[in-house]
C-alpha positions, 0 to 999 in steps of 0.5 A: 685138655682132653687127652687123645681119647676125648677124656676131660682132665678137668670136670665141673658138675652142676647138680653135684649130689646127682646119681648119674653125674656121680657115676659119670664122674666116677668113670671119667676119674678111673679114665684119666680125669683129675680135677673135679668140681661139684656144685650144688646146695651145701649139704652133708650129701655134697660133702660125702660125694666129694669125699667118695670121688676123693678116694678115687685120687681126683682133686674134688672141690665143692662150690655152693650153686643154686639153680634157683638163683640165676643171679648167682650164676656168673659169680659163682660159676666165674670163680669156678673157671677163673681157677683154670680151665674146665674141659667138661661141665655136666649139667646134671641138676633137675627135679622129677616133681610130683604130677598130681600135686603139682596140678593142684598147686601152680607154684610148685609146678613153676619150681619144676620148670624154673629148676629144670629150664630156667635154671639151666638156661642160665647156667648153661650160657654162662658155662659155654661163654666160659668155654668159649673164652678158653677156646675149648670143652664140652658142655653135656646137658642131661635131658630126658625122652620125656622131653619128646612128647609130654605124657598125661602122667608127668607132663610138667616135668616132660614140658620143662625137659622139652624146654631144656633140650630145645635150648641145648640143641639151639645152644650146640648151633650157636658153639659150632665152630668155636671149639665147644662141643655141646652134647644132649643126653636122653636117658629113659627111665632111671633107676635113682633115689629120685624115681624110687617107688615109681613104676619103671617105664620099658627100657629102664636104665641105671646111672652107670649106663648112663655114665658109659653112654656119655663117655662113649658120646665124649669119644665120638663127639656126638651131639644127641645120646640116647640111653638105651640106644633103642630108645631112638626108635621107640620115641620116634615112633611115639612122637609121630603117633596120632594124639587120639591114639596117643592119649589111649597108651597107658603112659 
């Protein structure tokens, strides 16, 4: 169960090598979280991530999870929930893709969509149902401001995040009153390995800043969190900008 300040004692991370997810796990472990499940494809990176969290004193376990294999999600994640209640699930897996390459290679574009959206729909529904059965829990979905309005420079990625964002909002409405809290996190450009070498957009942030925003959102039981907060106003303006003007922007 969560403590009086809304900090989960148990955490399931879908996307166990995500820098944002691991920064969030470190922050929560430093507060009160004691059990962490890292779900991701079996790899040395996943094992190293688990070992690093163990040095903070948490009981950390790994589980083989593939976002692109939705047929396995109910069984794989069901085994995690069978081990005990999960106070928080952080849905943090996703791929950025390469816009120019993916436009010329439709199967590659589909892979981005399947990872970021289809896989998230499957895993999100499985976890939400399990939390509803246990009667409590927070499902934190890592979305992106890219989903607010698709840009020419990354509309394949942006469209997949738009779908994820809409799904998570709808799931939050469906879970309202059940004891399950769904929180959508919309960061802007985050400095990680995934974005290395790419031109930063204004109001760029860090995994640690996103982690701090997630913690604050949990304490407040927020439904939507922007990182940084100023992006809420900026994206509201961009979302309503006429398309002829939007096309002229260097985005």
